[in-house]
LUMLO-864323 format. One record per residue: x, y, z negated of N, C-alpha, C, O, CB in turn. Coordinates in pm, whole numbers, plus 50000, padded with zeros to 5 digits. Each point is the difference from the previous one (the first is absolute). Glycine has a CB too. Layout:
// residues N
XYZXYZXYZXYZXYZ/...
// end
This chain:
// residues 324
116189721029371501094988250029500395004350131499095002450079499954976749791/502135022450166500715000950157499474990050073500034988149969502145019949969/497084999250211500304988650130500774995250038500545010150044498564996250015/501764983549976501025002150058499884988550122499454989049986501845022249793/499534995450380499954992850110501594998650014500835009049995496724999250113/502694975749913500744993550009500244992650147499424989350022500105012349734/501325003950342500634996050108500824986349973500774997949905499255027150167/499654966950027500964986049987499554993349930500824992349949500945014450078/496784991649926499884988049859499894993249964499894996449883499905007950089/500184988650173499894984150001502084991349996500414988549987496375016050218/504075012949819501574992149987500604995949894499265002349904501175008750243/500364985049827500744993849880499885011449844499694996849885502274989750331/498405026149836499465011449883499105000449958499654997849884501185013050172/498134994850112498645002649978499224988549870499495002149890500595007950400/500104980849770499214992049887500124999349868499004998049931500944991850217/501565012149788500195000549857499295015250001499154999749911503324983150025/497535028050116499975010449951498254999250014499255006649928503505005550129/496884980350030498165001149983499604993849842499165004949924500264988850377/501304996149678499674992449921500005010249851498945003949951502004973250213/500475026449776500315009449894498965014850010499695007449907503074981450101/496925012050107498965013849979498635000249965499345007949932501904999150218/498394979349929498404995849936500474996049837499315005649914499304981250350/502245006049695500094999049877499825009349878499664998249883501414988750239/499355024849960500615015349929498585006750022499735010549942503274992950134/496084990050012498705010649960499435004350153498784998750016502405013549729/499824994250396500035004750049499015001350081499374990149961502365007749970/497585007050158499104997050109501594999550121500945007850014495925007749892/502834973550149500894998450132499204999650140499024992750016502624993549833/498765020350227499584993750148502214999650095501025006850011495025011750009/503214965250028501114995750016499954992250152499564988950026500835010949698/500385012550387500065000350165500814986250012500994997149933499135032250137/499374964150010500934990450066498924995850123498815001250028502854989049738/500215001550315499494999750143498384991850020499135006250061503764993450011/496894991049891499254993149971499164993649905500754993649926500395009650198/497364995149831499564994349890500584982349996499974990450078497765029949931/502804982549848500464983449960498784997749936499595006549904503114992150046/496424987850132498934995949921499974995649841498994997249935500614997550293/501915005249723500324990149871500525008849913500484996649892500074982150215/499375034449939500395014149956499285006749846498794998249988501435004750299/500375003049621499904996049861498575010350012499755007650093503204986049772/496575005150065498145002749982500175005649834500314994749893498154980150289/501155038949865499715007749846499155012750074500195004650113502454989149702/496455010150094499045011949994501015013649949499375009149945498234973449984/503695019350084500875009549986500714998050142500935007750024499244992949699/499534990650368500774998750109499295002150137498804997649986502504987849868/498975017750256499385003850103500985000550122501045006449989497355005349858/501314981650270501014999150117499405009050092498835003450017502004972949958/500315026850084499805005250146501104993250163501155002750035498115022049773/500074969550231501114994050116500285007850144499345000950103499824976249801/502375029250047500015011350097500964993050142500465007150089499415015549684/500254966750224501304992550091501005003749978500315001749882498784995250276/501835005949946501655001649998499905019549988499655005450105501454966850102/499085033849716499975014649959500865007850122501034996550058498864998049656/499585012850296500865009750156500145014949945499755003849886498864982850353/501875021049871499845016249984498515000850035499495010249952503054999550125/496664983249987499045006850065498474994049918498965002650061502755000050197/498144990049613499344994549861499475010849982500765009249967500624974849922/496995019550128499335003449898499604992649911499524988750010500095023650106/500724998349730499724995749854498574999649968499434992949917502675017050015/497315001550170498855008449925499184998049887499675009349926500304994650261/499654983749794498904996049910500994997949866499785007049902498284980150290/503035003149807500664992349959500885012249876500324996849886499534982850369/500375032649802500365008649892499415008549920500625007949929500624989450180/497325001549896498825007449892500214992249921499924987950021498255021750084/502254997949746500014999049889501374995449966500425002449886497184995250111/502924998050062501614996049947500825014649923499905012349992500384967650252/500545008849710500605015249897501144989950032499405006850083498865009549671/502424977650262501494995650021499414985750117499164991150004502475017449689/499574997950396500574991050090501424990850013501025004450053497535011650022/501374974449885501504991449959499814992350156499074992650031501125001349629/501085010550435500254997350149500904988249942500915004749931498955020750239/500164960449838500604991350079500394995150111500954992850029498465007749846/499535005450202500204990250120500785001550122499445008050074498684988249853/502625000650107501335001750069500354992250083499464989049987501165019049860/500414993250275500954989450050500964994849943501095005549983498485002450164/500044977549808501334998349942501234995450033500144994850111498535004549781/502315001650028501575000550049500044982650077499264990949962502095029249789/499594978850353500144989450037501244998750062500475004150106497354994049896/502614995049905501594995549972500534998750200500875007050054498684973049624/499585008850394500264995450108499255007550085499704995350110500904984549812/498965033750038499435008050129500825000350075501144999349953497595013449965/501134988850255500775005450098499275002250105500444999850115501324990949812/497285011250047498875008850107500865011650088500985007349985496784990949819/501484999550273501265016750074498635012949973498785000750011503234985050301/498895021049657499285014649936499524998349865499515010149948499594996950273/500944982849713499564996449877500025008349909499764995149890500744987650159/499765031449953500335014149951498825005650073500035012349985502744989149984/496474995950085499005007650066498764992549907498965005149956502275000550323/499174983649711498584989249993499805009449804499035005749951501754957650256/500705033949732499795004649823499345012050027498925001449942503294990049919/498135016650203499415011649982498465006650012499485009149935502704989450117/497304992750064498714992850016499425001749861499555009549936501194972850250/499485002349788499674991049862499825010449846499145002249914502604975250215/500045028049913500095005849888500015018149916499875005049889501074970950186/499355028650091499895011949959498365006850011499205003349913503504997050155/497264999950089498595007750058498774994249922499255008549952501704994250304/498744984549724498924996649919500085003549867498955002349939500754981750200/501535016749800499995005849848499725012049989499365003449901502094983950039/498965022750161499835016750032498385000849992499365005149908502945000150280/496974986349971498825000949988499204997049852499455009849948501014985650298/499484994549702499354997349837500435008649915499215002149909500704975750105/501145028449981500345012349918499145017750029499615007849914502954975450092/497385018050127499505011750033498375000649964499325008849947502654992650237/497704985349868498564999649966499864996349856500025011549956499334982150277/500595002849715500534999849836500105014149934499355002949899502154976350155/499295028850005500465013049992498205009949993499355004449905503684988750264/496815006849927498565001150070498694997449886499155008249966502084981650281/498934994949703498934997749930500025004949849498965001849937500814980050225/501555020249784500025003749896500234992449891499475000249888499505012450214/502304977349966500904989549888500335006449916500065012050027500884974450092/499435009249739500695006349939501904998350034500805008650035496724989549802/502644988750135501194991950020500224992150090499444989150015500565012449813/500765002750234500784984850140501004997749974501035006550018498284997750179/500444982249736501364992649961500314984850096499504989150027500035021749697/502005000350307500594989650120501124991350011501105004649967498045010450123/500774972749952500774985149964501335007550071499605010850044498334963149976/503135024849999500835001850061500874988149984499634988449981499905034850013/502024982450021501024990549998501425001549949500625008950059498054986250107/501805000549768501495005249939501214999750122501155004149986498204984349752/500015005350393500735003550157499735011350053500095001450122499814978449938/499715030749854499915013550047501275004849924500605009650050496664993749992/503204991549853501495004149946500904989550072501185003049983498125006549763/500534978650332501364995050055499244982649972498924994849974503645028949941/499184971950117499414984549985500814993749880499614990149939499845006050333/501945012049694500944996849920500105010349913499295010050010501734976750137/500065011449740500525010649892501194994549968500044987850019497865020149879/503224997650054500894997649968500044996149886499375008449936501165002150203/499934979649774499604992649880500365010549900501035006649996499344968250082/498325025549818500075009049908499535018649995499825007849906501914971250082/498215022550180499335011550045498754999850054500014998550122501905007149904/497164995449930498734994949976499175013550116500225011949980500184974149704/498895010150404499145006850062498945003349893499464993049914501134996650311/499255028349822499025010949860498955002150142500324995950112501825023649645/496744986750218499375004950058500385018350069499345006150085499314972449763/502375025450095500715009450059500314999250123499605007850087501024994749738/500224986750193501114997750141499225006750042498935004649962502294974750086/499785021550094499495000650105499204988250101500184989149945501535027649996/497824982350134499574989250070500994994550090500715007450068497195001249909/502184979450026501234995650118499314986250041500794990650009501805020549878/496154986250138499364990750078500914995050074500755007850059497315001649939/502144973750023500844992450091499164991450117500704993150075501005005649717/496915001350229499564995250043498465005450048499435010249961502424976149934/497705004750191498805009750108499175002049847499685011749984499924974850346/499935002949535498705000249929500815009949909499125005749936499304968950089/502815030449935500315003449887500145016450095499965010449936501274963549882/498875026250272499545016250131498415004449972499445010649973502164979050283/497934995549765498265004949988499705003249866499455010949984499654973350191/501115009949735499795006349902500175008049900499375001949896500354987350186/501875018149999500555011949961498895011550083499585010549949503294978550015/496875007050145499445014550044498624997249975499285009050042502404999250147/497644981449753499004999649976499435009249829498895004349968501584971950227/500715023849739500155007249891499955014350023499165007249944502004974949974/500155024550202499955012550037498555003250055499855012249992502694987050050/496584996049999499025002350092498685004449889499225009250021501874971950196/498895006749617498885005649945500365008749878499215002849910499484977850177/502985024549927500205008649961499315011750032499175004949923502444983150054/498765018450166499535007050106498145003849965499405010249967502824975450213/497505003849841498374995549954499505006849874499265009850005501114966550086/500005019149813499775009149880500095013449928499385005949911500904977050108/500815019250064500385017050005499595006949970500135006850102500414992750004/498745009049805499395011249988498134994049975498975006850004503355009350172/497824971649803498564990350008499804991849844500704991449946499705002550356/498695011049666499724994349806500004986050000499594994049901498645024550011/502184975250190500204980950046501185000349957500735009650022498044982650201/501784992349676501265006149899500534988950109499254992150057500385017449619/501594991050340500794986150034500944992549948501085005949988498495001950152/500384975749807500934994049915500784990150108499414992150074499065010049686/502984999850238500224991350077501094985949916500815001449909498695021350302/500154966349853500424990249916501404993050094499985001050123497224995149748/503854997750066501124994650062500274987349922500495000549887500425022050194/498834967849970500024985949930501334992250108500305001250118496454997149785/503704995049999501274989050069498984988850050498805001650020503615001649793/498244986750202499154985350030499044999049855500285003149885501964981350279/496445009449900499165000849858499794986750026499854996150116498895027949829/501254966549932499574982749994498475006649896499445010549969503744967550018/496725005149992498654996649924499344989250065500344992850094499315029949836/499524977550013498734984750020499815002150141500215012050019498084986449743/501414995750351499735001050146501325004850039499755002450118497675002749889/503754997849979501095002650053499914991450111499374989550010501815017949797/499714999650297500354989950167501205006150088500695008849948496554985950096/502965002150052501145003050039501534990449931500054988049973498345036750064/502474983649952501464997149939499774995249826500934994349943500375027050245/498014980349774500185000749841498954989050025500184992949901500535033949963/498264967150211499754989549984500394988050033499744989249946499225023450036/501974991050152501344993850017500574993549925500084987750001500145025150094/500404997249806500334999049919499924988249883500844991549969498995028750142/498994982149842499294990849908499754983950069499934989349940498825034649955/501184977750192499594988050111501584993149944500054993649894498125019150383/502764989049788501145000850004500304989549837499984987949977500165039750204/500064982449750500424996049870499364992349949500554990049953500215025650018/497464986550018499494986349976499924983950031499344990849954500025027250026/501964983650151499904988150062501474994549956500504989050024497695017850186/502235001549736501545000449908501405000450116501134995649981497634986249789/500675025150352500835000750108501525010149913499995008049907497474990650330/503324997649823501715004249950499945012350126499864998350121501884972749781/498465043050011500355010250079501215006349953500125000849878497655002050180/503335002550029501365003050027500175013749951500805008450043499424976450153/498605016949669500305015949971500135003549848499545010349951499094995950262/502024984649723500344998249872500915011849977499735008649916499974965950081/501435025750080500605012749997499815015149995500755008649952499874975550122/498145017349989499455008950015499675010349859498875003949972500504980550237/501625018249727499515004849886500685013349965500325001749882499134975150050/500795032250153500585015949942499055006250047499835009249920502624992050084/496445000250113499365004350029498845004249914499714992949904501424997850260/498005023549869498725001149907498935001350062500115008650087500935000549761/497464984150143498965005850086499055004649920499824994849890500544991850287/498925023449864498544996949892499014996950101500075002050122500255015949670/498554976050127498804998250044498405004049930499585009049927502174974750161/497885008649955499065008949916498694988549992499804993950105501095035049990/498164967849783499494988450039498585006849993500025012049969501784967449949/496975014850106499045008050108499175005949856499435010949984500254971250305/500485007049621498925008549864500505012149968499135008749988500294971449882/502425025850100500245011750012499445013350118499345010249981502384974049900/498705011850206499505002950090498665006749986499915012249990501494971850086/497375006349922498695003749957499905007149875498865004349982500464977750134/501525020749791499605002649899500545015450033499065007549974500844967849873/501135031550195500415010850056499085006050076499795012149994502134979949993/497565001250078498595004350142498865004349904499345010150021501034968450202/499405012349657498595003649936500845013949929499495010050050498794961749891/502815032349961500435011649966500015010450072499915010449936501014978349959/499215012950273500095011250102498575001650012499565010450048502674984950085/497184997749838498145007450010499945004849912499145008050038499504979450055/501555015749792499575007449923500605009649926499565008549922499404976350099/502265012150023501565012549891500075011950106500194999450122502124979249755/497445033750027500335014350103501365002850023500455005150102497655006349814/502654984549965501364998150110500864993250042501225000149982498625011549970/499034977650149500314994250124500035009850124500674998250102498314981349797/500135032050074499365005050104501295004550129500935005249939496835003249866/502484991350319500594996850083501814997749947500865007250052496905005350102/502534980149773500984993349949500684988950159499334998550102499245003749586/502694992450291499894989250012500824985949947501225000650018497885015250130/500534974949807500184990649892500984989350078499584996950111497905007349751/503974988450091499944989550030500064992549892500445003349890500245002050301/498844984049843499534990349900500784985850018500654997550102496955014949896/502254978949894501184989349959499744992049906499255005549919502235007950131/498754977249924500194992449842500505003149921499714997049884500274990250173/500845019249972501115007549878501394992249984500905005149932496975002349911/502334978650228500904993649968500524996750154499164999050088499924993249658/502175006350281500564997550121500744985949985500714996249907499485029850149/499434967550061500784991049992500754993550106499655003150114499054996849728/502454990150145500774997150106499394991150057499334991049950502505014649972/498464997550223499624982650074499704986249912498884995249988502865012950189/499324987149771500304983749935498735003449858499124991549986504485001250081/496405020249833499025000149941498615001549975499184998349910502465002850087/498435003750143498185000050093499614983050046498894994850011501595034250152/500694966149855499494983750000500104993149881498924994649979501775003250235/499985000249711500134995049888498785003449937499354990949949503015009650052/497095015549992498935000849926498444995150080499004995449945502625024349927/498604983250271498814993450060500174982949956498934995749957500905024550269/501284969549777500124989549975499714997149821499924988249966501645012050277/498375004949707499344999249820499215004350017499344992549928501945009249924/497585009150208498694998949980499134990850061498784999849982501675019449976/500394971050137499484991750082500394981549974499744990750076500385034150085/500494975249716500924994449884499764990550080498964993350000501035015649751/501344989350354501344999850087501265000449993500615010250033498194996050031/501604986649907501775005449998500395002850127499734993250099501094992449720/499905025850176500515004250166501434995649997500724998349902497775024950150/501854974950113501014991550018500935011350110500334998950118498144973349835/501705037149960500785015750095501314993649980500654997649898497955029450037/501714969950231501945000249970500365010950003499285009150042501474973350061/500875019949837500435011949942501004999650181501084994150006498875005449611/499545006650492500455000550135500895016449991499385010649994498224971750137/503345017249869501015016549969499055009650105499984995950116503244994349853/496195019250008499255012550021500155002550130498945002050060501335007249729/501064991450297500775001350127499194986550081499135001150086503615010949807/497754977050059498884991650105498844995350007499604991450077501815004449947/497585013949832499075002150048499405012950151499294999750100500934988049633/500605021550196499775012750110500264993150150499455005450095501575016149727/499834966150202500555001450148498794992650031499305003350095503544997449928/496844987849890499124986850048498725010050030499895003650117501084971349714/498335028650102498685010049998499725009150098498925001650056501334997649737/501295009750236500095011250109500054985650129498994999550070502755028849782/499134963150172499714989850146498374996549980499275000850099503494984749924/496765010949861498874991450035498525014050008499175000650090502144970549752/498755035150080499085013450023499895008950052499035003550068500904993249825/501475011550079500305014950066500715008649835499524999049887497795001850359/503475004349781500965008749885498765004349926500425005549899501945005450237/496094989349863499175004849971499724990049841500225001949880499115008950405/500094978749797500224985049868501075004149907499825005949894499774972350273/501295018949873501534999449923499935013249944500604997649894501004987050267/498085028549832499545011349891499024996349904500305002149883500085013650276/498784980349860498774996349905500744990349915499684999849881498145002950281/503004990249875500364988049916500885006249918499684999249882500064981850272/501135024349865501355005749957500065014149942500895002249918499954983850254/498175025449868500235012549983499265004949879499334992249933501115009750305/499645007449740499075003049868498785010950070500305005950104502004992149675/496355004150158499205008350025499525004449827499334992349931500064996950352/500995021449679499595000449857498915013849984500535009650056502084978149856/496365015350044499085007349959500085004749860499974992549902498894996750262/501315029649834500145003849877498155004249946499485010650036503624998750023/496394983649880498615003849964499895004249830498994998549931500114983650279/502195023549744499845007149895498745013950018499005003349936503784987350016/497905014350167499035014250017498564998950006499285009349965502454999450161/497694976849930498774997449986499384996449881498845002649968501574993550223/500504997349741499604996749856499945011649928498925003649953502064975550047/500465030049981499375011749955499225011149963499875006549896501014983750148/498535010350098499295011050085498254995049951499175008049958503064995350298/497524980649766498814998750007499924994949873498824997449980500745000950256/501364997949632500114994549878499854983350050499154994949928499785028449910/501424970350225499854987250015500504990050019500875004550075498225004249950/501194978149970500834991549986499294985450052498884996349963502305019549845/499624977450278499124989050077499774988349907500844992349953500145013850279/498124994149758499494988449911500014986249976499464993549911499685020450117/501634982450074500334988250024501064998150030500325004150112498064992949925/502814995349868501415000650042499984986350122499204990950021502015020549702/500024992350334500534988850100499554984649996499384994250089502545020649897/498554979449883499664987549943498074997150017499284990750036503285013349772/497255009650142498615001050031499264995650113499084991950011501425023349873/500164992550206498934998550160501174987850073499904995950116498775037449949/501794964949894500674989650065499234984649970500004990350075502355025649902/497144984949921499314992049897498734998350103499734992250092501265017849638/498464999350218498644999750069500185001450168498965000850067499915010849703/502234988750286499924998650144499754987450069499264996850093502085020049886/499964973549906500024983049976498684994950051499524993950096501945006049681/498105007450075498694988549923499335002350137500044991050083499425012449599/499975007650344498794997850165500804993450108499434995650101499145028849884/502154975050006500324993950126499874986149965499304992550068502235025150026/499144978149795499334988149947498954995250005499714989450056501335014649851/498295003150037498634997050003499434997050124499484988849999500415023949827/500024993550287499805007050151500044984250056499394996350101502065033149916/499634959649873500624991450135501335001250069499855000650122498015000649920/503094999249928500805001250073500544993250088500364988449980499615021049891/500164996150228500354983450105501274997449969500895008550010497814994450214/501514982949726501375000949974499914985950076501014993450019499735022849737/
// end
């Protein structure tokens, strides 16, 4: 059975992945900043506390016997990140530390390196009905996307002419049990029955991916021979307008949604005024991913529908005691 090293194991995706790996019988080394005293205990699970990853990190014994590295750890995309030279910090966290781990993994005989990238490598928005593909020229629009793109290129150089295989996965927004940030804020607003002026945003289409679908793809990519040295886009396979997403979350929460059908032009104007043009575009524009090549090459289908994903996300949210 493969032994898997997972970085970012305490994160949203990491926790879901670790649980699934253990259920499948994998041996897992969970790399975390610091050990959580309430962490999962399992005979097939061990921990390595590495602090903040850096370009000087010595991985040493952590890589002994490791067959596959799944690298999830990264400096997250922060919408309000206005730090001076933030691109430099993103490069330190997302490029040089990734490169350092990959080089040491190659030297240690790791068979496969799976890198969690982002659809932001492709760009931030698509024309309606013209989804991003893995073959599109990269077009990152912010420091986070640039750093992810640069990390992909660096990793391809590392594995060139070596026996270590590289798999790159580019997800859109990930939701699921334990989700935070904007998706959590939407659930709180809908649970409290706040009226939202987004009922008129019906013509855009956006791709999302449920955590269970993303984790399932990761599991497939561990062992699939055809995944070697490929880049995969992943989503639920069903794109939603902004209003459809909100109504879907409301239904999952068993709440009637109060969506005011403001004209799209009004929403763009006020969203730009309050949060800037980027906020307006995230609410009104499209971001679609073509996952047909992923499905075809890997003989894979997302195991959860959007409705199932939203239901499980809402159920976890409610069980944890939503603050309403």
